[in-house]
Legacy VTK file of the C-alpha trace (Angstrom):
# vtk DataFile Version 3.0
C-alpha trace
ASCII
DATASET POLYDATA
POINTS 720 float
10.203 15.544 -21.673
9.370 11.904 -22.306
6.238 10.398 -20.755
6.760 6.865 -19.458
3.852 4.451 -19.932
3.838 0.889 -18.578
1.804 -1.947 -20.124
1.579 -5.129 -18.074
0.100 -8.585 -18.138
-1.525 -9.748 -14.888
-1.584 -13.486 -14.090
1.937 -14.776 -13.491
3.405 -11.338 -14.181
2.050 -8.660 -11.837
-0.185 -11.122 -9.991
1.090 -14.150 -8.119
-0.115 -17.217 -10.091
-1.373 -18.938 -6.942
-2.868 -16.238 -4.712
-3.455 -13.637 -7.464
-1.784 -11.082 -5.172
0.319 -8.073 -6.194
1.772 -7.565 -2.704
5.313 -8.410 -3.812
5.202 -5.498 -6.265
3.903 -2.846 -3.854
7.058 -0.742 -3.776
7.172 -0.348 -7.554
3.403 0.205 -7.696
3.679 2.972 -5.106
6.529 4.603 -7.019
4.489 4.439 -10.241
1.586 6.134 -8.485
3.827 8.749 -6.867
5.283 9.676 -10.276
1.849 9.658 -12.002
3.018 7.071 -14.520
0.165 5.444 -16.463
-0.023 1.716 -15.692
-2.131 -0.049 -18.308
-3.340 -3.521 -17.345
-3.314 -5.716 -20.457
-4.660 -9.172 -19.718
-6.603 -12.191 -20.887
-8.964 -11.418 -18.021
-12.459 -10.063 -18.635
-13.542 -6.480 -18.211
-15.252 -7.219 -14.875
-12.186 -9.051 -13.552
-9.865 -6.186 -14.467
-12.222 -3.571 -13.003
-12.065 -5.444 -9.685
-8.266 -5.655 -9.901
-7.937 -1.951 -10.755
-9.986 -1.052 -7.709
-7.695 -3.043 -5.411
-4.664 -1.452 -7.077
-6.016 2.119 -6.978
-5.533 2.259 -10.745
-7.586 4.714 -12.822
-5.833 4.339 -16.183
-7.067 2.678 -19.400
-7.003 -1.114 -19.565
-7.030 -3.845 -22.203
-9.187 -6.928 -21.747
-9.252 -10.438 -23.206
-5.902 -10.441 -25.016
-6.537 -7.142 -26.791
-10.212 -7.678 -27.591
-11.283 -4.463 -25.903
-9.608 -1.183 -24.935
-11.390 0.656 -22.117
-10.557 4.355 -21.636
-12.069 6.298 -18.695
-14.262 9.175 -19.836
-12.302 12.431 -19.968
-8.954 10.650 -19.555
-7.485 12.133 -22.759
-8.048 15.776 -23.693
-9.018 14.753 -27.242
-12.407 13.011 -27.540
-12.426 9.216 -27.824
-15.096 7.532 -29.910
-16.763 4.367 -28.691
-19.599 2.891 -26.678
-19.566 3.961 -23.026
-19.561 1.069 -20.539
-19.227 1.681 -16.782
-17.718 5.123 -17.294
-15.239 4.003 -19.991
-15.163 4.401 -23.757
-14.806 0.975 -25.394
-12.658 0.550 -28.490
-13.702 -2.927 -29.611
-11.044 -4.824 -31.590
-12.304 -8.348 -31.004
-15.034 -10.479 -32.504
-18.168 -10.565 -30.297
-18.248 -13.481 -27.906
-21.442 -14.994 -29.340
-19.666 -15.447 -32.678
-16.510 -16.799 -31.019
-18.521 -19.327 -29.064
-20.400 -20.405 -32.209
-17.062 -20.980 -33.988
-15.754 -22.913 -30.986
-18.682 -25.343 -30.997
-18.534 -25.782 -34.787
-14.790 -26.474 -34.831
-15.081 -28.902 -31.936
-17.767 -30.836 -33.788
-15.824 -30.653 -37.066
-12.557 -31.994 -35.613
-13.928 -34.244 -32.886
-11.438 -32.709 -30.495
-11.881 -33.339 -26.788
-11.893 -29.708 -25.748
-13.932 -27.632 -23.297
-14.401 -23.879 -23.023
-15.371 -21.769 -20.039
-18.978 -21.775 -21.261
-18.988 -25.563 -20.840
-17.897 -25.287 -17.207
-19.551 -24.187 -13.985
-18.005 -21.436 -11.897
-16.841 -24.120 -9.481
-15.048 -25.951 -12.311
-13.410 -22.731 -13.515
-12.317 -22.014 -9.933
-10.772 -25.470 -9.621
-8.971 -25.042 -12.966
-7.601 -21.549 -12.351
-7.246 -21.285 -8.586
-9.679 -18.333 -8.530
-12.373 -17.972 -5.896
-15.873 -18.972 -7.019
-16.897 -15.300 -7.181
-13.877 -14.405 -9.321
-14.442 -17.493 -11.477
-17.964 -16.252 -12.179
-16.452 -12.962 -13.378
-14.008 -14.910 -15.573
-16.960 -16.561 -17.336
-18.407 -13.186 -18.384
-16.593 -13.048 -21.721
-16.849 -10.312 -24.365
-14.303 -11.298 -27.016
-12.612 -14.682 -26.520
-13.170 -18.182 -25.177
-10.618 -19.798 -22.849
-10.374 -23.552 -23.350
-8.508 -26.685 -22.317
-7.962 -30.084 -23.874
-9.040 -33.232 -22.096
-5.691 -34.925 -22.426
-2.901 -33.983 -24.840
-3.078 -30.861 -27.016
-5.000 -31.684 -30.214
-3.152 -29.913 -33.031
-6.069 -30.547 -35.400
-8.220 -28.171 -33.374
-5.575 -25.435 -33.364
-5.031 -25.828 -37.107
-8.798 -25.662 -37.700
-8.924 -22.361 -35.787
-6.287 -20.876 -38.085
-7.990 -22.281 -41.198
-11.210 -20.550 -40.139
-9.449 -17.189 -40.138
-9.399 -16.989 -36.366
-6.537 -16.939 -33.846
-5.503 -18.842 -30.766
-2.971 -17.997 -28.140
-1.738 -19.505 -24.920
-1.204 -18.051 -21.479
-1.857 -20.318 -18.526
-4.572 -21.871 -20.744
-5.547 -21.600 -24.425
-7.769 -18.830 -25.840
-9.806 -18.736 -29.076
-10.324 -15.242 -30.481
-10.687 -13.139 -33.612
-7.940 -11.282 -35.442
-6.764 -9.214 -32.497
-3.935 -9.375 -30.009
-2.396 -7.386 -27.169
0.129 -5.718 -29.459
-2.486 -4.049 -31.649
-4.259 -2.684 -28.572
-0.963 -1.442 -27.110
-0.132 0.352 -30.358
-3.506 2.136 -30.384
-3.153 3.295 -26.791
0.476 4.339 -27.318
-0.644 6.527 -30.237
-3.230 8.192 -27.983
-0.596 8.808 -25.296
1.740 10.337 -27.916
-1.092 12.578 -29.077
-1.547 13.687 -25.457
2.080 13.998 -24.300
4.349 14.005 -27.352
7.313 11.667 -26.830
6.418 8.413 -25.044
8.754 5.771 -23.586
6.871 2.489 -23.252
7.681 -0.434 -20.965
5.940 -3.795 -21.333
5.960 -6.828 -19.028
4.634 -10.336 -19.637
5.394 -13.990 -19.015
3.642 -16.095 -21.689
3.137 -16.515 -25.413
-0.009 -14.389 -25.437
2.188 -11.504 -24.206
4.579 -11.685 -27.169
2.651 -9.094 -29.277
2.643 -6.743 -26.258
6.402 -7.115 -25.793
7.015 -6.535 -29.495
5.012 -3.285 -29.360
6.956 -1.523 -26.575
10.345 0.159 -26.295
11.557 -1.845 -23.265
10.193 -5.428 -23.229
10.511 -7.433 -19.989
9.986 -11.194 -19.762
9.001 -12.285 -16.253
10.324 -15.556 -14.904
7.816 -18.334 -14.141
7.283 -19.613 -10.611
9.376 -22.713 -11.368
12.304 -20.537 -12.471
11.810 -21.038 -16.203
11.013 -18.619 -19.022
8.705 -19.112 -22.001
11.303 -20.222 -24.568
9.076 -19.115 -27.466
9.709 -15.464 -26.543
13.091 -14.210 -27.730
13.158 -10.708 -29.189
15.771 -7.966 -29.467
16.381 -5.919 -26.325
14.486 -8.346 -24.110
15.145 -7.955 -20.381
14.628 -11.094 -18.260
13.846 -10.858 -14.555
15.913 -12.594 -11.896
12.878 -13.390 -9.720
9.513 -14.878 -10.661
6.117 -13.205 -10.853
5.466 -9.936 -9.031
8.866 -10.047 -7.278
10.592 -9.974 -10.654
8.088 -7.408 -11.933
8.881 -5.150 -8.978
12.654 -5.368 -9.490
12.458 -4.742 -13.231
10.166 -1.724 -12.914
12.280 -0.155 -10.169
15.421 -0.649 -12.253
13.889 0.754 -15.434
12.364 3.754 -13.645
15.696 4.490 -11.976
17.350 4.446 -15.399
14.582 6.591 -16.831
14.864 9.233 -14.116
18.649 9.246 -14.224
18.697 9.537 -18.000
21.380 6.896 -18.328
21.504 3.144 -18.790
22.715 1.860 -15.451
21.010 -0.275 -12.845
20.494 0.970 -9.291
23.300 0.201 -6.817
23.128 -3.355 -5.562
22.725 -2.319 -1.903
19.817 -0.034 -2.804
18.191 -2.881 -4.702
18.515 -5.207 -1.723
17.165 -2.544 0.615
14.119 -1.927 -1.563
13.453 -5.665 -1.860
13.566 -6.069 1.913
11.434 -2.967 2.517
8.933 -4.163 -0.084
8.616 -7.543 1.650
7.906 -5.770 4.935
5.144 -3.684 3.327
3.541 -6.715 1.723
3.277 -8.421 5.110
1.240 -5.542 6.554
-0.915 -4.587 3.582
-4.143 -3.398 5.280
-6.401 -5.025 2.689
-4.787 -8.424 3.142
-4.478 -7.988 6.915
-8.251 -7.643 7.235
-8.893 -10.579 4.914
-6.476 -12.670 6.999
-8.362 -11.820 10.198
-11.953 -11.744 8.950
-14.073 -14.214 7.014
-17.776 -14.649 6.199
-19.281 -18.121 6.373
-22.958 -19.125 6.433
-24.141 -15.616 7.372
-21.674 -15.561 10.239
-18.842 -13.035 10.449
-15.676 -14.398 12.040
-13.203 -11.832 13.376
-10.026 -13.483 14.665
-12.092 -16.683 15.011
-14.804 -15.100 17.196
-18.194 -15.529 15.507
-20.850 -12.850 15.077
-24.088 -14.273 13.678
-25.466 -11.654 11.306
-28.988 -12.887 12.040
-28.652 -11.091 15.389
-28.170 -7.692 13.752
-30.433 -5.412 11.734
-27.641 -3.106 10.632
-23.894 -3.128 10.079
-22.176 0.240 10.467
-18.529 0.906 9.582
-16.634 3.812 11.168
-12.963 4.563 11.605
-9.940 6.640 10.750
-6.290 6.384 9.783
-3.839 6.460 6.921
-4.419 2.777 6.089
-8.138 2.620 6.849
-9.375 3.011 3.276
-7.764 -0.273 2.214
-9.127 -1.930 5.341
-12.597 -0.718 4.359
-12.050 -2.003 0.826
-11.558 -5.495 2.259
-14.747 -5.210 4.352
-16.689 -4.107 1.283
-15.426 -7.168 -0.560
-16.629 -9.405 2.278
-19.901 -7.714 3.235
-20.984 -5.653 0.224
-24.590 -4.446 0.548
-24.799 -5.755 4.105
-23.068 -2.503 5.109
-25.959 -0.143 5.901
-23.869 2.915 6.693
-20.220 3.806 6.900
-17.792 6.672 7.240
-14.013 6.769 7.642
-11.589 9.678 7.912
-8.370 9.221 5.932
-5.294 11.331 5.325
-5.441 13.503 2.218
-4.371 11.416 -0.778
-5.031 8.064 0.945
-8.615 7.464 -0.237
-9.806 4.417 -2.177
-12.721 3.804 -4.533
-15.318 2.635 -2.016
-18.993 1.989 -2.671
-20.713 1.561 0.692
-18.399 3.450 3.047
-18.070 7.225 2.766
-14.661 8.842 3.074
-13.526 12.178 4.441
-9.994 13.296 3.556
-8.371 15.346 6.308
-4.952 16.705 7.256
-2.260 15.012 9.321
-0.464 15.426 11.743
-2.170 18.715 12.653
-5.982 18.282 12.471
-8.220 20.438 10.290
-11.928 21.191 9.957
-12.488 18.252 7.575
-11.272 15.844 10.253
-13.441 17.539 12.875
-16.495 17.234 10.626
-15.709 13.575 9.909
-15.336 12.823 13.616
-18.685 14.478 14.377
-20.406 12.434 11.685
-18.783 9.210 12.940
-20.016 9.976 16.460
-23.530 10.578 15.117
-23.471 7.184 13.371
-22.357 5.549 16.592
-25.038 7.278 18.683
-27.919 5.972 16.537
-26.679 2.380 16.946
-28.619 0.026 19.222
-28.363 -3.542 20.501
-29.313 -4.822 17.011
-26.394 -2.929 15.393
-22.946 -4.341 14.680
-20.413 -1.505 14.586
-17.172 -2.369 12.794
-14.499 0.158 13.682
-11.300 0.426 11.601
-8.256 2.140 13.056
-4.711 2.688 11.819
-1.860 5.122 12.298
-2.804 8.776 12.002
-6.285 8.348 13.451
-5.506 10.498 16.498
-5.081 13.572 14.322
-7.748 12.606 11.794
-10.508 12.021 14.391
-10.553 15.558 15.727
-13.641 16.065 17.919
-12.904 18.816 20.452
-14.382 18.376 23.914
-17.204 20.702 24.916
-15.948 24.247 25.282
-12.857 23.749 23.113
-12.302 24.657 19.462
-10.471 22.943 16.640
-7.946 25.782 16.679
-7.242 25.012 20.339
-6.379 21.414 19.430
-4.370 22.475 16.378
-2.178 24.847 18.360
-1.661 22.359 21.194
-0.791 19.523 18.791
1.670 21.710 16.874
3.407 22.803 20.109
3.781 19.210 21.328
5.100 18.011 17.959
7.673 20.786 17.799
8.753 20.052 21.379
9.482 16.422 20.477
6.709 14.759 22.510
6.404 11.008 21.976
3.260 9.532 20.439
2.158 8.287 23.868
2.605 11.724 25.428
0.886 13.430 22.517
-2.081 11.074 22.738
-2.357 11.465 26.529
-3.113 15.139 25.936
-5.262 14.664 22.830
-7.508 12.126 24.574
-8.311 14.628 27.303
-9.220 17.345 24.830
-11.499 15.069 22.805
-15.118 13.930 22.681
-14.301 10.715 20.800
-10.957 9.391 22.071
-10.218 7.449 25.248
-13.104 4.981 24.837
-15.692 7.657 24.072
-16.583 6.267 20.631
-17.485 2.953 22.305
-19.528 4.893 24.848
-21.426 6.649 22.063
-22.195 3.299 20.370
-23.303 1.460 23.533
-25.290 -0.868 23.723
-24.289 -1.872 20.172
-21.716 -4.604 19.631
-18.448 -2.936 18.592
-15.600 -4.818 16.923
-12.472 -2.736 16.297
-9.857 -3.932 13.813
-6.512 -2.223 14.285
-3.374 -1.880 12.209
-0.961 -0.899 14.952
1.518 1.955 14.602
2.458 1.974 18.273
5.329 0.340 20.127
3.958 -2.575 22.164
0.573 -2.416 20.357
-1.011 -0.554 23.295
-4.755 -0.274 22.654
-5.066 2.924 24.698
-2.354 4.618 22.610
-3.224 3.467 19.067
-5.447 6.217 17.601
-5.777 7.476 21.202
-7.992 4.486 21.962
-11.510 5.558 20.868
-12.848 2.089 21.729
-10.384 1.114 24.477
-10.091 1.903 28.178
-7.747 4.768 28.974
-4.925 4.234 31.431
-3.995 7.917 31.790
-5.763 10.794 33.490
-6.102 14.564 33.274
-3.180 14.761 35.685
-1.013 12.707 33.311
-1.969 14.989 30.422
-1.054 18.061 32.453
2.268 16.469 33.412
3.127 16.244 29.675
2.369 19.949 29.263
4.624 20.750 32.210
7.414 18.440 31.001
7.786 20.408 27.784
7.317 23.802 29.527
4.156 24.614 27.597
1.862 25.719 30.423
2.101 29.359 29.326
2.133 28.591 25.588
-0.932 26.386 25.096
-4.273 28.146 24.477
-5.926 29.455 27.641
-9.075 27.384 27.022
-6.967 24.199 26.875
-5.134 25.035 30.096
-8.421 25.822 31.873
-10.097 22.652 30.599
-7.223 20.423 31.767
-7.268 22.093 35.176
-11.048 21.560 35.405
-10.515 17.904 34.563
-7.943 17.497 37.325
-10.469 19.054 39.720
-13.171 16.576 38.629
-15.207 19.266 36.858
-14.811 17.773 33.347
-15.663 14.177 32.342
-12.767 11.706 32.445
-12.063 9.248 29.665
-13.396 5.687 30.090
-11.448 3.409 32.394
-11.054 -0.359 32.495
-14.251 -2.030 33.749
-16.616 0.639 32.470
-19.919 -1.039 31.437
-19.844 0.789 28.094
-16.811 -1.288 27.120
-18.381 -4.679 27.839
-19.830 -4.910 24.314
-16.542 -3.845 22.681
-13.716 -6.018 21.340
-10.380 -4.794 19.943
-8.365 -6.939 17.510
-4.840 -6.198 16.234
-4.746 -7.326 12.588
-1.193 -6.176 11.790
1.854 -4.427 13.210
5.585 -3.892 13.123
6.309 -7.469 14.245
4.869 -8.981 11.063
6.691 -6.405 8.927
10.080 -7.098 10.510
9.610 -10.875 10.318
8.876 -10.639 6.590
11.845 -8.311 6.091
14.127 -10.792 7.857
12.914 -13.663 5.700
13.462 -11.665 2.507
16.972 -10.714 3.670
17.774 -14.400 4.221
16.492 -15.207 0.735
18.905 -12.574 -0.586
21.821 -14.238 1.177
22.115 -12.155 4.343
22.384 -13.377 7.908
19.357 -11.523 9.261
18.649 -10.380 12.824
15.766 -8.360 14.247
17.571 -6.200 16.802
14.608 -4.214 18.123
10.948 -3.541 17.353
10.914 -0.709 19.914
13.322 1.898 18.570
12.279 5.242 20.056
13.608 8.478 21.504
15.363 11.308 19.680
16.222 10.398 16.074
19.833 11.526 16.567
20.225 9.369 19.669
18.727 6.416 17.802
21.232 7.028 14.985
24.101 6.744 17.455
22.627 3.498 18.793
22.422 2.109 15.245
25.975 3.215 14.511
27.184 1.325 17.567
25.268 -1.733 16.379
27.042 -1.403 13.023
30.470 -1.305 14.665
29.918 -4.213 17.035
29.430 -7.157 14.672
31.303 -5.908 11.629
34.876 -6.876 12.648
33.696 -10.460 13.126
32.234 -10.810 9.650
33.766 -13.584 7.594
34.994 -12.992 4.063
32.000 -12.513 1.723
29.577 -12.749 4.656
26.719 -10.278 4.588
24.548 -9.346 7.536
21.213 -7.523 7.791
20.198 -5.822 11.041
16.563 -4.808 11.353
14.946 -2.226 13.607
11.421 -0.923 13.944
9.673 1.706 15.998
9.133 5.442 15.962
11.588 8.133 16.947
10.974 11.824 17.561
12.651 15.068 16.541
12.942 18.134 18.720
12.830 20.946 16.179
15.330 23.694 16.892
16.221 24.845 13.375
14.176 26.315 10.538
14.744 23.503 8.045
12.482 20.842 6.577
12.636 17.125 7.256
11.239 14.122 9.063
12.406 11.704 11.717
13.664 9.092 9.218
15.647 11.560 7.134
17.062 13.131 10.310
18.035 9.696 11.627
19.664 8.768 8.313
21.651 12.013 8.166
22.804 11.635 11.777
23.757 8.013 11.055
25.793 9.076 8.004
27.818 11.395 10.251
28.199 8.722 12.947
29.638 6.153 10.491
31.616 8.628 8.404
34.439 6.707 6.722
33.218 3.201 7.583
33.112 0.812 4.639
30.548 -1.892 4.070
27.680 -0.200 5.970
24.439 0.949 4.312
21.215 2.041 6.022
17.653 2.678 4.901
15.393 4.449 7.382
11.839 4.904 6.118
8.235 5.284 7.185
6.055 2.330 6.223
3.302 4.770 5.207
5.540 6.297 2.545
5.696 9.651 4.335
8.256 11.282 6.602
7.205 14.529 8.220
5.886 17.267 5.905
7.831 15.918 2.894
7.247 13.753 -0.167
9.957 11.286 0.912
9.548 8.121 2.975
13.107 8.375 4.278
16.657 8.100 3.027
19.526 5.709 2.230
23.049 6.477 3.441
26.403 4.723 3.762
29.866 5.354 5.145
30.846 7.595 2.240
27.744 9.844 2.221
29.155 12.527 4.550
32.563 12.687 2.830
30.977 12.778 -0.610
28.758 15.660 0.511
31.774 17.655 1.710
33.466 17.106 -1.663
30.378 18.727 -3.209
30.630 21.737 -0.902
27.995 20.620 1.597
28.537 20.244 5.346
26.132 17.570 6.673
26.429 18.743 10.294
25.155 22.203 9.337
22.062 20.722 7.707
21.486 18.537 10.769
21.780 21.530 13.120
19.070 23.266 11.091
16.789 20.180 11.109
17.078 20.386 7.318
17.554 16.723 6.440
15.158 16.963 3.487
17.119 19.886 2.085
20.359 17.928 2.520
19.240 14.853 0.587
17.510 16.922 -2.076
20.668 18.943 -2.737
22.974 15.933 -2.369
21.073 13.924 -4.983
20.969 16.874 -7.373
24.745 17.430 -7.146
25.886 13.795 -6.981
23.389 12.112 -9.306
22.704 9.554 -6.571
19.320 8.511 -5.201
19.677 8.842 -1.456
16.162 10.135 -1.051
13.783 7.183 -0.714
10.474 8.159 -2.319
7.622 5.660 -2.575
4.454 7.747 -2.428
1.610 6.675 -0.096
1.913 2.931 0.541
-1.600 2.419 1.920
-0.284 0.993 5.187
1.261 2.350 8.397
3.092 0.340 11.081
5.642 2.937 12.210
9.173 3.072 10.754
11.719 0.499 9.656
15.509 0.733 9.634
17.345 -1.797 7.458
21.122 -1.975 7.889
23.296 -3.996 5.518
26.812 -4.966 6.610
29.522 -6.477 4.452
33.091 -7.432 5.315
35.381 -4.559 4.349
LINES 1 721
720 0 1 2 3 4 5 6 7 8 9 10 11 12 13 14 15 16 17 18 19 20 21 22 23 24 25 26 27 28 29 30 31 32 33 34 35 36 37 38 39 40 41 42 43 44 45 46 47 48 49 50 51 52 53 54 55 56 57 58 59 60 61 62 63 64 65 66 67 68 69 70 71 72 73 74 75 76 77 78 79 80 81 82 83 84 85 86 87 88 89 90 91 92 93 94 95 96 97 98 99 100 101 102 103 104 105 106 107 108 109 110 111 112 113 114 115 116 117 118 119 120 121 122 123 124 125 126 127 128 129 130 131 132 133 134 135 136 137 138 139 140 141 142 143 144 145 146 147 148 149 150 151 152 153 154 155 156 157 158 159 160 161 162 163 164 165 166 167 168 169 170 171 172 173 174 175 176 177 178 179 180 181 182 183 184 185 186 187 188 189 190 191 192 193 194 195 196 197 198 199 200 201 202 203 204 205 206 207 208 209 210 211 212 213 214 215 216 217 218 219 220 221 222 223 224 225 226 227 228 229 230 231 232 233 234 235 236 237 238 239 240 241 242 243 244 245 246 247 248 249 250 251 252 253 254 255 256 257 258 259 260 261 262 263 264 265 266 267 268 269 270 271 272 273 274 275 276 277 278 279 280 281 282 283 284 285 286 287 288 289 290 291 292 293 294 295 296 297 298 299 300 301 302 303 304 305 306 307 308 309 310 311 312 313 314 315 316 317 318 319 320 321 322 323 324 325 326 327 328 329 330 331 332 333 334 335 336 337 338 339 340 341 342 343 344 345 346 347 348 349 350 351 352 353 354 355 356 357 358 359 360 361 362 363 364 365 366 367 368 369 370 371 372 373 374 375 376 377 378 379 380 381 382 383 384 385 386 387 388 389 390 391 392 393 394 395 396 397 398 399 400 401 402 403 404 405 406 407 408 409 410 411 412 413 414 415 416 417 418 419 420 421 422 423 424 425 426 427 428 429 430 431 432 433 434 435 436 437 438 439 440 441 442 443 444 445 446 447 448 449 450 451 452 453 454 455 456 457 458 459 460 461 462 463 464 465 466 467 468 469 470 471 472 473 474 475 476 477 478 479 480 481 482 483 484 485 486 487 488 489 490 491 492 493 494 495 496 497 498 499 500 501 502 503 504 505 506 507 508 509 510 511 512 513 514 515 516 517 518 519 520 521 522 523 524 525 526 527 528 529 530 531 532 533 534 535 536 537 538 539 540 541 542 543 544 545 546 547 548 549 550 551 552 553 554 555 556 557 558 559 560 561 562 563 564 565 566 567 568 569 570 571 572 573 574 575 576 577 578 579 580 581 582 583 584 585 586 587 588 589 590 591 592 593 594 595 596 597 598 599 600 601 602 603 604 605 606 607 608 609 610 611 612 613 614 615 616 617 618 619 620 621 622 623 624 625 626 627 628 629 630 631 632 633 634 635 636 637 638 639 640 641 642 643 644 645 646 647 648 649 650 651 652 653 654 655 656 657 658 659 660 661 662 663 664 665 666 667 668 669 670 671 672 673 674 675 676 677 678 679 680 681 682 683 684 685 686 687 688 689 690 691 692 693 694 695 696 697 698 699 700 701 702 703 704 705 706 707 708 709 710 711 712 713 714 715 716 717 718 719
């Protein structure tokens, strides 16, 4: 089987040329990670710049720095040994001339020609920042050269200087600015790495993406070259090679589309692009994810100025604190912590977060515990205990930064005194199977916990606590998100018991749980913290992102794609099958009024539930999609994507599914009865079998996205 390897330029290609962000390419990046496809960053950037970028991208593959000057291969990455100096855990294959020699040549040629030209070594970090748009810190990294010297002309390009470089046996190339270097280029480095991949895997299919002249050798060295459109809509006219694919959109948007198309072709084994409606759906979904990226959400809400930390414009003078402690939990919390580490670095004295298995990041100052979700395990219980211990040693000179996102209720599993983890596991599993809503589930969990319902804030008192929250709850209710470990609780033991009675579980839950809840109702067990409790006076909760931002970004992307976009609801809830019928009615209502060639996009967000009655496998989004396919059976011009923004849907590897009015009929032609699969709660099995028989891609698989703001349903309508 062929191994796909992707080589990519950064600035202007995978990174936005203004903000240096890869948010617009998140969907393709997540798919690459989910499929374990090597993504090799191949840039004019320095080693230290690329290391920083790789960390933000969760990339652990080899990389190529300074236009092919150096190849860096993580130790142990290939089974065969790799020769070369070891730098920061990577073997270096040096192809370029050392920077000291390059700089000496630069100064000599400048003096020889009299050219008005300046290199990075002639500039301060502030000047480099002004030239490139980088931050001052990133500009300082850009000045740490190993193999080439970036330069600019003061005025028009002086051809004498470029000719003198060539006469000296050296090379120059041009990306956003000029570079002077030895006899190396990106193509030579790509060829060396491709040979190593072939040695490891056998047959290799290589994809390469770039936008400028310095990327031409890279594009010439790969099987599928992709030229990315510039921000102004143009292409580099000097690049025109056989088999070149040109993107429709600029920068990371175009990168995302091209990679998704090529990977779809690769997996299908045939040269055809994905269906147009699927492409639009993925573009819209991708825009929604980018708007709620946890890393960027924290950076949007938090800044550090003059030793003062601003959180949503409220200032915390760091002179008033001896220690900064970071605690938290959730599926998206690792990327939130990554942003705090960027801002605070060594100022973080201690830190621990609990994340879902597979959702960790490469953090330096904050420890991570990977635990199970949605049913808690011992790792989560241990992480919760350690987080409580960190909070308890805090004092009035401690600033506790708490990070919460979806999944934290299960991940912060600290059983109340007298209860066991198994008690909580069994109770959680029973409630999930019964179809309890997230609010009902959390009402019970809070009253079986030593950390939820404001009790983390109580443990930290009298420390200042600032909680940053990526909301996965309808209405952004602080007492429901993560079961409110730093928020007042509006429900009581009686409310928790009412949930148990509603789902007829009084005789099924563990005896210790039933006894503890009864003791609580009798006032014999401590209640959760209520509004006005003194322990909450030093605590502040800030929502940094939620479904509203995701839907707004999705609507804007849909409009850019030519759809009339409408956000119908950000509070879709209830049984997934009932929600599917509601969506089907929404599809029928406006469609007859569509004008010729008019396209409409209806957007929904929220979180449904599934009452499990069958023995199948699935998740709420796949169940909703399958029920919707049956409800619109035979309707033309209707397509729906229902997917979890975290990239997961129940105990499956899918985020959700895409269906249309022909899905049910097509399945019957293949010998499948959709209603039977739905009766068995086997939506995952349906889409898995349907795709295998039909060759379609109804299953929507992204891998972990690093964020979590509930689910999104995107419905596309076209006049039939």
